[in-house]
C-alpha positions in Angstrom: -40.5 -2.4 -9.1 -39.4 1.2 -8.9 -40.2 3.4 -6.0 -43.7 4.9 -6.0 -42.1 8.4 -5.9 -39.6 7.7 -8.6 -38.7 10.9 -10.4 -39.3 11.0 -14.2 -38.4 14.1 -16.2 -35.8 15.9 -18.3 -32.8 18.2 -18.0 -31.7 21.3 -19.9 -29.4 24.2 -19.5 -30.1 27.9 -19.6 -28.1 28.9 -22.6 -29.5 26.0 -24.7 -33.1 26.9 -24.0 -33.9 30.4 -22.8 -33.0 32.9 -25.5 -33.9 36.4 -24.4 -30.2 37.2 -24.3 -30.4 40.9 -24.0 -33.7 41.8 -22.3 -35.1 42.3 -18.8 -31.7 43.2 -17.3 -29.7 40.2 -18.4 -26.0 40.8 -18.9 -23.8 39.3 -21.6 -22.6 35.7 -21.0 -19.6 33.9 -22.5 -22.0 32.0 -24.8 -23.5 35.3 -26.1 -20.0 36.3 -27.2 -18.9 32.9 -28.4 -17.7 32.6 -32.0 -20.3 30.9 -34.1 -19.1 28.0 -36.3 -20.1 28.1 -40.0 -23.5 26.5 -40.4 -24.2 26.5 -36.7 -26.5 28.7 -34.6 -25.6 31.3 -32.1 -27.1 31.1 -28.6 -29.1 34.3 -28.5 -32.5 32.8 -29.4 -32.2 29.1 -28.5 -35.8 27.8 -28.3 -37.0 31.0 -26.6 -38.1 29.1 -23.4 -38.1 32.6 -21.8 -41.3 33.3 -23.6 -42.6 29.8 -24.1 -42.1 28.4 -20.6 -45.8 28.0 -19.7 -46.4 26.1 -23.0 -43.4 23.9 -22.5 -44.1 23.1 -18.9 -47.7 22.2 -19.9 -46.3 19.7 -22.4 -44.0 18.2 -19.8 -46.9 17.8 -17.4 -49.0 16.2 -20.2 -46.2 13.7 -20.7 -46.3 12.9 -17.0 -43.1 14.6 -15.8 -42.9 14.9 -12.0 -39.6 16.6 -12.1 -37.5 19.0 -14.4 -34.0 20.1 -14.0 -32.9 23.5 -15.3 -29.9 25.7 -14.8 -29.7 29.3 -13.7 -28.2 31.8 -16.1 -25.5 33.5 -14.0 -25.6 36.7 -16.1 -29.4 36.9 -15.8 -29.0 37.2 -12.0 -25.7 39.0 -11.8 -25.3 40.8 -15.1 -21.6 41.5 -14.7 -20.8 38.9 -12.0 -20.5 41.7 -9.5 -22.7 42.8 -6.6 -25.6 44.1 -8.7 -28.6 41.7 -8.6 -31.1 41.7 -11.4 -34.5 41.3 -9.8 -36.2 40.7 -13.1 -34.1 37.6 -13.5 -35.1 36.3 -10.1 -38.7 37.0 -11.0 -38.4 34.9 -14.2 -37.1 31.9 -12.3 -39.7 32.2 -9.6 -42.4 32.3 -12.2 -40.9 29.1 -13.8 -40.8 27.4 -10.4 -44.3 28.4 -9.5 -45.6 27.2 -12.9 -43.9 23.8 -12.4 -45.3 23.4 -8.9 -48.8 24.2 -10.1 -48.4 21.4 -12.6 -47.1 18.9 -10.1 -43.5 19.0 -11.3 -40.7 19.1 -8.8 -38.0 21.7 -9.7 -34.4 20.6 -9.6 -32.0 23.6 -9.9 -28.5 23.5 -11.2 -26.8 26.7 -10.2 -24.0 26.6 -12.9 -24.0 24.9 -16.3 -20.9 26.4 -18.0 -22.3 29.9 -18.8 -20.9 32.8 -16.9 -21.1 36.6 -17.1 -18.8 37.7 -19.9 -17.4 40.6 -17.9 -16.4 38.2 -15.2 -14.4 36.2 -17.8 -12.9 39.3 -19.3 -11.7 40.5 -15.9 -10.6 37.2 -14.2 -10.3 34.5 -16.9 -12.0 31.4 -15.5 -12.7 29.2 -12.6 -9.0 29.3 -11.5 -9.7 32.8 -10.2 -11.0 33.1 -6.6 -13.2 35.9 -7.9 -15.3 33.3 -9.7 -15.9 31.6 -6.3 -16.9 34.9 -4.7 -19.3 35.7 -7.6 -20.8 32.2 -7.4 -21.4 32.8 -3.7 -23.3 36.0 -4.5 -25.3 34.1 -7.2 -26.1 31.4 -4.7 -27.2 33.7 -2.0 -29.5 35.7 -4.4 -31.2 32.6 -5.9 -31.5 30.6 -2.7 -32.9 33.5 -0.7 -35.6 33.8 -3.3 -36.3 30.1 -4.1 -34.8 28.1 -1.2 -38.1 27.4 0.4 -39.8 26.4 -2.8 -37.2 24.1 -4.4 -36.3 20.7 -2.8 -33.4 19.5 -5.0 -30.3 21.5 -5.8 -27.0 20.9 -7.6 -24.1 23.4 -7.6 -22.3 22.6 -10.9 -23.2 20.6 -14.0 -20.8 17.8 -14.8 -18.3 19.1 -12.2 -15.5 16.9 -13.3 -15.4 18.9 -16.6 -14.3 21.9 -14.6 -10.7 20.5 -14.8 -10.8 21.7 -18.4 -11.8 25.2 -17.3 -8.5 26.7 -18.7 -9.6 25.3 -22.1 -13.2 26.7 -21.7 -11.9 30.2 -20.9 -8.6 30.6 -22.8 -6.7 33.8 -22.2 -3.9 35.4 -24.1 -1.5 35.6 -21.3 -0.9 31.9 -21.2 1.3 30.5 -23.9 -0.3 27.6 -25.9 2.7 25.4 -25.2 2.8 26.1 -21.4 1.4 22.7 -20.4 2.3 23.1 -16.7 0.6 26.6 -16.6 -2.6 25.2 -18.2 -2.5 22.2 -15.8 -2.1 24.5 -12.7 -5.1 26.5 -13.8 -7.0 23.3 -14.2 -6.3 22.0 -10.7 -7.0 25.4 -9.2 -10.3 25.4 -11.1 -11.0 22.0 -9.7 -10.4 23.1 -6.1 -12.3 26.4 -6.5 -15.3 24.6 -7.9 -15.3 22.3 -4.9 -15.3 25.3 -2.6 -18.2 26.8 -4.6 -20.2 23.6 -4.5 -19.7 23.2 -0.7 -20.9 26.7 -0.2 -24.1 26.0 -2.1 -24.7 22.9 0.0 -24.1 24.9 3.1 -26.3 27.8 2.2 -29.2 25.8 0.9 -29.4 23.8 4.1 -29.1 27.0 6.1 -32.2 28.4 4.3 -34.1 25.2 4.1 -32.9 22.3 6.2 -35.4 20.0 4.5 -33.9 20.6 1.0 -31.6 18.0 -0.6 -28.3 19.1 -2.2 -26.3 16.8 -4.4 -23.3 16.8 -6.6 -23.0 15.9 -10.3 -20.4 14.5 -12.7 -20.3 13.2 -16.3 -19.9 9.5 -16.0 -18.6 7.1 -18.7 -17.1 3.6 -18.1 -13.6 3.4 -19.6 -13.2 -0.1 -21.0 -9.7 -1.6 -21.6 -9.5 -2.7 -25.3 -8.1 -6.1 -24.3 -7.0 -8.0 -21.3 -3.4 -6.7 -21.2 -2.9 -5.7 -17.5 -1.1 -2.5 -18.6 -4.2 -1.4 -20.5 -6.5 -2.4 -17.7 -4.5 -0.3 -15.3 -4.6 2.7 -17.7 -8.4 2.5 -18.0 -8.7 2.3 -14.2 -6.4 5.3 -13.6 -8.2 7.4 -16.2 -11.5 6.6 -14.6 -10.1 7.6 -11.2 -8.6 10.9 -12.3 -11.4 12.0 -14.7 -14.4 11.0 -12.6 -13.9 9.4 -9.2 -11.4 11.9 -8.0 -14.2 14.5 -8.3 -16.8 12.4 -6.6 -14.4 11.6 -3.7 -14.4 15.3 -2.8 -18.1 15.9 -3.4 -19.3 12.9 -1.4 -16.6 12.2 1.1 -15.1 15.7 1.5 -11.4 14.9 0.9 -8.9 14.6 -2.0 -7.8 11.1 -2.6 -4.1 10.1 -2.1 -3.9 9.4 -5.8 -5.1 12.9 -6.7 -2.6 14.5 -4.3 0.2 12.4 -5.6 -0.6 13.2 -9.2 -0.7 16.9 -8.5 2.6 16.7 -6.6 4.2 14.7 -9.4 3.4 17.3 -12.0 4.0 20.2 -9.6 0.4 21.5 -10.1 -0.9 21.6 -6.5 -3.6 24.3 -6.2 -3.7 26.9 -3.5 -6.0 25.7 -0.7 -6.7 27.2 2.7 -7.7 25.4 5.8 -11.0 27.3 5.9 -11.8 26.1 2.3 -10.9 22.5 3.2 -13.1 22.6 6.3 -16.0 24.0 4.2 -15.6 21.1 1.8 -15.3 18.5 4.5 -18.4 19.7 6.4 -20.7 20.0 3.5 -20.8 16.8 1.5 -23.4 15.9 -1.1 -26.4 14.0 0.1 -27.0 12.3 -3.2 -25.2 11.9 -6.5 -26.4 12.9 -9.9 -24.7 12.0 -13.2 -25.0 12.3 -16.9 -24.6 9.2 -19.0 -24.3 9.0 -22.8 -21.6 6.5 -23.8 -18.7 4.4 -22.9 -15.1 4.8 -24.1 -12.2 2.6 -25.0 -8.6 2.7 -23.7 -5.9 1.0 -25.8 -2.1 0.6 -26.0 -1.8 4.1 -27.6 -3.5 5.9 -24.8 -1.1 8.1 -22.9 0.1 6.9 -19.5 -0.1 10.5 -18.1 -3.2 11.6 -16.1 -2.4 15.3 -15.9 -5.3 17.6 -17.1 -3.6 18.4 -20.4 -3.3 14.7 -21.4 -6.8 13.9 -20.2 -8.2 16.7 -22.3 -6.4 15.4 -25.4 -7.6 11.9 -24.6 -11.3 12.9 -24.2 -11.2 15.2 -27.3 -9.9 12.3 -29.4 -12.4 9.9 -27.9 -15.3 12.2 -28.7 -14.2 12.9 -32.2 -15.5 11.2 -35.3 -12.2 9.3 -35.5 -12.4 7.6 -32.1 -11.8 3.9 -31.9 -15.0 2.0 -32.4 -16.0 -0.7 -30.0 -16.8 -3.7 -32.2 -19.6 -4.8 -29.9 -21.5 -1.5 -30.0 -23.3 0.7 -32.4 -22.7 4.4 -32.7 -25.0 7.4 -33.1 -24.8 9.9 -36.0 -22.3 11.9 -33.9 -20.1 8.8 -33.3 -21.1 8.3 -29.7 -21.3 4.7 -28.6 -24.7 3.4 -27.8 -24.1 1.3 -24.7 -27.1 0.6 -22.5 -25.2 -2.0 -20.4 -22.7 0.8 -19.6 -25.5 2.6 -17.7 -25.9 -0.4 -15.4 -22.2 -0.6 -14.9 -22.0 3.1 -14.1 -24.8 2.9 -11.5 -23.1 -0.1 -9.8 -19.7 1.6 -9.9 -21.0 4.7 -8.2 -23.3 3.0 -5.6 -20.7 0.4 -4.5 -18.1 3.1 -3.8 -20.3 5.8 -2.2 -23.5 4.2 -0.9 -25.4 7.3 -1.7 -28.8 7.7 -3.4 -28.4 8.3 -7.2 -30.3 10.1 -9.8 -29.6 9.9 -13.6 -29.8 13.5 -14.6 -29.0 13.2 -18.3 -29.3 10.4 -20.9 -30.3 10.7 -24.5 -29.4 10.4 -28.2 -29.0 13.2 -30.7 -30.4 12.6 -34.2 -30.8 14.8 -37.3 -34.5 14.6 -38.0 -37.4 16.6 -39.5 -41.1 16.8 -39.3 -43.0 14.5 -41.7 -46.2 15.2 -43.5 -48.2 14.4 -40.4 -46.3 17.1 -38.5 -44.6 14.6 -36.2 -41.4 12.6 -36.1 -41.6 8.8 -36.1 -38.5 8.3 -33.9 -38.6 4.5 -33.2 -34.8 4.7 -32.8 -35.2 7.0 -29.8 -37.8 4.7 -28.2 -35.5 1.8 -28.6 -32.6 3.7 -27.1 -34.5 4.7 -24.0 -36.3 1.3 -23.7 -32.9 -0.5 -23.6 -31.3 2.0 -21.2 -34.3 1.8 -18.9 -34.2 -2.0 -18.9 -30.6 -1.8 -17.7 -31.4 0.8 -15.1 -34.1 -1.4 -13.7 -31.7 -4.4 -13.5 -29.3 -2.2 -11.5 -32.1 -1.3 -9.1 -34.1 -4.5 -8.9 -31.3 -7.1 -9.2 -28.2 -5.3 -8.1 -29.8 -3.3 -5.3 -28.7 0.2 -6.4 -30.6 3.0 -4.8 -31.6 5.1 -7.9 -34.5 7.4 -7.4 -34.9 9.1 -10.8 -34.3 9.1 -14.5 -34.2 12.4 -16.5 -33.6 12.6 -20.2 -31.3 15.1 -21.8 -33.2 17.6 -23.9 -36.8 16.4 -23.3 -37.6 19.1 -25.9 -35.3 19.9 -28.9 -32.7 22.4 -27.9 -29.3 23.6 -29.2 -26.6 21.0 -28.8 -23.5 21.8 -26.7 -21.8 22.9 -29.9 -24.7 25.1 -31.0 -26.4 22.6 -33.5 -30.1 22.7 -33.8 -30.1 19.7 -36.1 -28.8 17.5 -33.3 -32.2 16.8 -31.8 -32.7 15.0 -28.5 -36.3 15.8 -27.6 -39.7 14.1 -27.3 -41.0 17.5 -28.6 -39.9 18.9 -31.9 -39.2 22.7 -32.0 -39.7 24.1 -35.5 -36.5 26.2 -36.1 -33.3 25.7 -38.0 -29.8 26.8 -37.5 -30.4 30.4 -38.6 -34.1 30.3 -39.7 -36.1 30.7 -36.5 -39.4 30.0 -38.3 -42.3 30.1 -35.8 -40.8 28.0 -32.9 -43.9 25.9 -32.8 -43.8 22.8 -30.7 -44.9 19.3 -32.1 -45.1 16.0 -30.3 -42.9 13.2 -31.6 -43.9 9.6 -31.5 -41.6 9.1 -28.5 -43.7 11.7 -26.6 -46.6 9.2 -26.3 -44.3 6.3 -25.6 -42.6 8.0 -22.7 -46.0 9.2 -21.4 -47.0 5.5 -21.2 -43.7 4.6 -19.5 -44.2 7.3 -16.8 -47.8 6.4 -16.3 -46.8 2.8 -15.6 -43.8 3.9 -13.5 -41.5 2.1 -15.8 -43.4 -1.2 -16.0 -44.6 -0.8 -19.6 -41.6 -0.3 -21.8 -43.1 -1.7 -25.0 
């Protein structure tokens, strides 16, 4: 049996949902200025949650959600990343929080989900700059001062282990494309700066509201060795350590592992760290762990031995491409992501055995190209099967293995832009009627899975059929 207060809900990001890119004092973000791929959407309209939030929250409440995780648009609060605070932006998020609370939905706030003020990027580049940390502190102070007494659960940074690729997220012209050590040094400095920022949020939230709970989040994927060759097994283990666990070690335990420090020393990419920063990190660990889970990955004899950020980026890019090696035991989605429900149980056990902290699954879902039928719905049996199988494995981890997991949130409970700006890659229980460039009327329609998940929540996970 799951806990009586088990959290059921969904997760989204600001840029993939809000729209309203240039109104009510919002500044430009890096996503507003992002180059649009042919046939894809830009980020300026998204699903217009800014004007539809009451309708959407009502639908979430009807489905039975008792929680919802959203992110703060940095440039909606600090239009340039500087000291100017946009009160209209704070008003919007307070209205969203109040609407959720009225409907019995617990807000979970993620302070940063990859979108940043464009002017901040133009001036300082990316997370490797200490100015990003200072701006994040100003963002945190403004949001927590307004919402800290109303919101119980907080996260500083979405999928924080992805910050090691910050130099790829925010490329600048002053870094030669073949300067691997330069890119890697920016990556490790980004990693450290993000830890400082996360620790500050944990410190400040607890200062404002001691009863609040502040966690840390990573993207988690099991890395499977392709065979029983000890060399490949060791590769898979080391990649798991450097890509995921090295981040959680700092978030949860407050220190950099010996393996991390040795790796940075070996490649001469040690970031600049002050004693004050290390003390802040040490004294403000996460109280619980959140993670996203979508797929598992294979490591084989061709996989690079190196675990510096540049090589890890190449590895993950290849693994997420349509040409990645297929696991013969697993099916794949339309976007070539492995469908591996057992991997969710493995991930829960891996995290809990190592850290002994409560866990919440913050993202899990499957993207499918789908359209409304003549009955103005989507018969998405495949999505029901996907979640049914994943929830069964989650329950095994909780009920058989003893993992302390207190919530399951789906990614994209309503159709939103994908991480690459695709509207056709739909994750939701709710269909939003818009295309890549044709915004239509943005009307919302319940899919078949809406009613199934409603039944799952009502039974607290007992009725999965």
